[in-house]
C-alpha positions in Angstrom: -15.9 6.9 11.5 -15.2 10.1 13.4 -11.6 11.0 14.1 -10.3 10.8 17.6 -8.6 13.8 19.3 -6.9 14.0 22.7 -7.0 17.5 24.2 -4.6 18.4 27.0 -5.4 21.7 28.6 -5.2 22.8 32.3 -7.7 25.7 32.1 -11.2 24.1 32.6 -13.1 26.8 30.8 -10.8 26.7 27.8 -10.8 22.9 27.7 -14.6 22.7 27.8 -14.9 25.3 25.1 -12.5 23.5 22.8 -14.2 20.2 23.5 -17.6 21.7 22.5 -16.2 23.1 19.3 -14.6 19.8 18.3 -17.6 17.7 19.2 -19.9 19.9 17.2 -17.6 19.2 14.2 -18.2 15.5 14.9 -14.8 14.7 16.4 -14.5 12.2 19.2 -12.7 14.1 22.0 -10.9 12.9 25.0 -9.7 15.6 27.5 -7.0 15.7 30.1 -6.3 18.5 32.7 -2.5 18.2 32.8 0.5 16.8 30.9 0.9 13.6 32.9 -2.7 12.5 32.5 -2.5 13.6 28.9 0.4 11.3 28.1 -1.5 8.4 29.7 -4.6 9.2 27.7 -2.7 9.3 24.4 -1.1 5.9 25.2 -4.5 4.5 26.0 -6.6 5.9 23.1 -3.9 6.3 20.3 -5.8 9.3 18.8 -5.6 10.7 15.3 -4.5 14.1 16.6 -3.2 15.7 19.8 -3.9 19.3 20.9 -1.8 20.3 23.8 -1.3 23.5 25.9 2.3 24.5 26.6 2.2 26.1 30.1 0.8 23.4 32.4 1.7 22.2 35.9 3.4 18.8 36.6 4.4 18.3 32.9 4.4 21.1 30.4 3.6 20.8 26.7 7.2 20.4 25.7 7.6 17.5 28.1 4.5 15.9 26.7 5.8 16.2 23.1 9.2 14.9 24.1 7.8 11.8 25.8 5.4 11.0 23.0 8.0 11.5 20.3 10.2 8.8 21.9 7.5 6.2 21.7 7.1 4.5 18.3 3.4 4.0 19.0 2.8 7.8 19.3 5.7 9.6 17.5 3.8 10.0 14.2 0.6 11.4 15.7 0.0 15.0 14.5 0.7 17.4 17.4 -0.7 20.9 17.7 0.6 23.3 20.4 -1.9 25.6 22.1 -0.7 28.5 24.1 -1.4 32.1 25.2 2.2 33.0 24.6 3.0 34.7 21.3 6.8 34.8 21.8 8.7 33.6 18.7 11.2 31.6 20.7 8.3 29.4 22.0 7.2 28.9 18.5 10.6 27.9 17.2 11.3 25.6 20.1 8.0 23.7 19.6 8.5 23.3 15.9 12.1 22.3 16.3 11.0 19.5 18.7 8.6 18.2 16.1 5.3 19.9 16.6 3.2 20.0 13.5 1.3 23.3 14.2 1.0 26.1 16.7 -2.2 28.0 17.6 -2.0 31.1 19.8 -4.9 32.0 22.2 -7.2 33.7 21.7 -8.4 32.0 18.5 -11.8 31.6 16.8 -13.6 28.4 16.0 -12.8 28.5 12.3 -9.0 28.9 13.0 -9.0 25.9 15.3 -11.1 23.7 13.0 -9.0 24.6 9.9 -5.8 23.7 11.7 -7.2 20.4 12.8 -8.5 19.5 9.4 -5.2 20.3 7.7 -3.2 18.2 10.1 -5.6 15.2 9.7 -5.5 15.5 5.9 -1.7 15.5 6.0 -1.7 12.5 8.3 -3.9 10.5 5.9 -1.3 11.3 3.2 1.5 10.0 5.4 -0.5 6.8 6.1 -0.9 6.1 2.4 1.4 3.4 1.0 3.4 4.5 -1.9 5.6 2.3 -4.1 9.3 2.8 -3.3 10.2 3.9 -6.8 10.0 6.8 -9.1 6.2 6.3 -9.5 5.8 6.3 -5.8 7.7 9.6 -5.4 5.5 11.0 -8.1 2.3 9.8 -6.5 3.4 11.2 -3.2 4.1 14.6 -4.7 0.8 14.5 -6.5 -1.1 14.0 -3.2 1.1 16.4 -1.3 1.0 19.2 -3.9 -2.2 20.8 -2.5 -1.4 20.0 1.1 -1.9 22.8 3.5 -0.9 26.2 2.2 1.3 25.0 -0.7 -0.2 24.2 -4.1 2.6 23.0 -6.2 0.6 22.9 -9.5 -1.7 25.8 -9.2 -3.2 27.3 -12.3 -1.1 30.5 -12.5 2.3 28.7 -12.6 4.7 29.5 -15.4 4.4 27.1 -18.3 7.3 26.5 -20.8 6.9 24.8 -24.2 9.8 22.7 -25.2 10.3 21.5 -28.8 11.3 17.9 -29.6 15.1 17.5 -28.7 15.2 20.8 -26.9 17.0 20.7 -23.5 15.0 21.3 -20.4 18.1 21.4 -18.1 21.8 20.4 -18.5 24.5 18.8 -16.4 26.3 21.2 -14.1 23.7 23.9 -13.9 22.1 24.7 -10.5 18.4 24.0 -10.2 15.9 26.8 -9.9 12.7 24.8 -10.5 10.8 21.6 -9.8 9.5 20.5 -13.2 6.0 19.0 -13.7 5.2 17.5 -17.1 1.8 18.8 -18.2 2.0 17.3 -21.7 4.6 15.3 -23.6 7.6 13.2 -22.7 11.1 14.1 -21.4 14.1 11.9 -21.0 16.9 12.3 -18.5 20.3 11.0 -19.5 24.0 10.9 -18.6 27.1 11.0 -20.8 30.0 8.6 -20.3 33.7 9.5 -20.9 33.3 8.5 -24.6 30.4 10.8 -25.1 27.8 8.1 -25.3 24.4 8.6 -23.7 22.6 6.5 -21.1 19.0 7.3 -20.5 18.3 7.1 -16.8 14.5 7.9 -16.9 11.6 8.8 -19.1 9.0 11.2 -17.8 5.4 11.6 -19.1 2.3 13.6 -18.5 1.8 14.1 -14.7 5.4 13.3 -13.7 7.6 15.5 -11.6 11.3 15.7 -12.3 14.4 17.5 -11.1 13.7 17.0 -7.4 16.9 15.2 -6.5 19.2 18.1 -7.3 16.8 20.4 -5.5 16.8 18.3 -2.4 20.5 17.9 -2.3 21.1 21.5 -3.3 23.7 20.5 -5.9 24.1 21.1 -9.6 22.3 18.6 -12.0 24.2 15.4 -12.5 22.3 14.5 -15.6 20.6 16.2 -18.6 16.9 16.4 -19.5 15.7 16.7 -23.1 12.2 16.7 -24.7 11.5 13.4 -26.5 8.5 15.2 -28.2 6.9 18.6 -28.1 6.2 19.0 -24.4 4.5 21.5 -22.0 6.3 21.8 -18.7 5.2 23.6 -15.5 8.0 25.5 -13.8 7.5 25.3 -10.0 9.9 27.6 -8.1 12.2 25.8 -5.8 11.1 28.1 -2.9 7.7 26.5 -3.1 9.1 23.0 -3.2 11.2 23.8 -0.1 8.2 25.4 1.6 6.2 22.2 1.1 8.9 20.1 2.8 9.8 22.6 5.5 6.2 23.3 6.4 5.7 19.8 7.7 8.4 17.6 9.3 6.4 14.4 8.7 5.8 15.2 5.0 9.5 15.9 4.6 10.6 12.7 6.3 8.2 10.6 4.3 9.4 12.2 1.0 13.1 11.7 1.8 12.4 8.1 2.7 10.7 7.5 -0.6 13.4 9.3 -2.5 16.1 7.2 -0.9 14.3 4.1 -2.1 14.0 5.6 -5.5 17.8 6.2 -5.6 18.5 2.6 -4.6 16.2 1.4 -7.3 18.1 3.6 -9.8 21.4 2.0 -8.7 19.9 -1.4 -9.2 18.7 -0.5 -12.7 22.3 0.6 -13.6 23.7 -2.7 -12.2 21.2 -4.6 -14.3 22.4 -2.8 -17.3 25.9 -3.8 -16.5 25.3 -7.5 -15.8 22.1 -8.7 -17.5 22.1 -10.3 -20.9 21.3 -8.2 -23.9 17.9 -9.9 -24.3 17.0 -9.2 -20.7 18.1 -5.6 -21.0 16.1 -5.0 -24.2 13.0 -6.6 -22.7 13.4 -4.6 -19.5 13.9 -1.4 -21.5 10.9 -2.1 -23.7 8.6 -2.7 -20.7 9.9 0.4 -18.9 9.1 2.6 -22.0 5.9 0.8 -22.6 4.6 1.7 -19.1 5.5 5.3 -19.7 3.5 5.5 -22.9 0.4 4.0 -21.4 -2.4 6.4 -20.6 -4.4 3.8 -18.7 -3.5 0.4 -17.3 -5.2 -1.6 -20.0 -3.8 0.5 -22.9 -1.6 -1.0 -25.7 0.2 2.0 -27.1 2.5 1.9 -30.1 6.0 3.1 -29.1 7.1 5.9 -31.3 10.6 6.3 -29.9 13.8 6.7 -31.9 15.9 3.5 -31.9 18.9 5.6 -30.7 16.9 6.7 -27.6 15.7 3.2 -26.9 19.3 1.9 -27.2 20.3 4.5 -24.6 17.6 3.3 -22.3 18.9 -0.3 -22.7 22.6 0.7 -22.6 23.7 -0.9 -25.9 24.6 0.0 -29.4 21.8 0.9 -31.8 22.8 -2.0 -34.1 22.6 -4.5 -31.2 19.2 -3.2 -30.2 17.8 -3.5 -33.7 19.0 -7.1 -34.0 17.3 -8.0 -30.7 14.1 -6.3 -31.7 14.2 -8.3 -34.9 14.5 -11.5 -32.8 11.5 -10.4 -30.6 9.5 -9.7 -33.8 10.2 -13.2 -35.1 9.2 -14.7 -31.7 5.9 -12.7 -32.0 6.6 -10.7 -28.8 6.3 -7.4 -30.7 5.2 -6.0 -34.0 6.9 -3.2 -35.9 5.1 -1.0 -38.3 6.2 2.3 -39.7 8.9 2.4 -37.1 6.5 2.1 -34.3 6.7 -0.8 -31.8 3.6 -2.6 -30.5 4.1 -5.0 -27.6 1.8 -8.0 -28.4 2.8 -10.4 -25.6 3.7 -8.4 -22.5 3.7 -11.5 -20.2 6.3 -13.3 -22.3 8.5 -10.2 -22.3 8.3 -10.1 -18.5 9.2 -13.8 -18.3 12.4 -13.0 -20.1 13.5 -11.1 -17.0 13.3 -14.1 -14.7 
């Protein structure tokens, strides 16, 4: 199904030329000769994209953008300004009001079509439903990482090899990178006043980490340490900021996802405080189990030190070992050579109810 575009342009020759270019590229185009008719057309057609001139009689492009941004039905539609002016103040004003892109006349066919394609791709990203948790944030970054001009995980990025138990970053240090786990596993953890560790997350191949401190522009509140020999891509924070700042809609969606992720993290900590030990161990096992899976149907053996698993659960190592022994006797898990195999995932999940 072809994408629908509303074009608002008062110059007839320019309008017809753009219409022809877009229609040849198989877009469905609806055109309006001024801002007022353009707003009515957008409300009627609900297009996938709006291209709008700035300097027009009756209602200029800024007025069009203002009116559409106040309407929940049209506020998220990608908006490209089209103008003969090259003044930087016009550019800043348009982007500050929420425009997604800005094309200055004269332009060639390829420039126009590239801008349209990029905006439509980004809009598809924003329409995608992502889980409101750490996995959702990671999926979002994965889809956004090659969005537009920013490629977060391009091939010439700096790669760092971390040995097992080597620190990736430490509490109190200011962030310089967004981290992408190419290979291996990394834990993030906090220390309490008594010096005991609580693991807050486990990251695996394909996961991003360190984005919270970058977004808040604050020092790390936790530590990150390699659980096994790991290869980590170092993405400069400037590129992470560029991804967010280059697109207001992408930035808003990411922050919304991240806020859900933080709420989920708080709920996880509350569960650690108030759930029974059996529930906490079951929940911790299932959490780590999911991290070790390469594919949904996999049944990996968990090769994780009991001390680390105890830190995930938030209990003493001795208490964890006793509970694992109970689970083994109940045939929920098997233990061989120190490795844990979950043999009845559903019964473990039932313990959480």
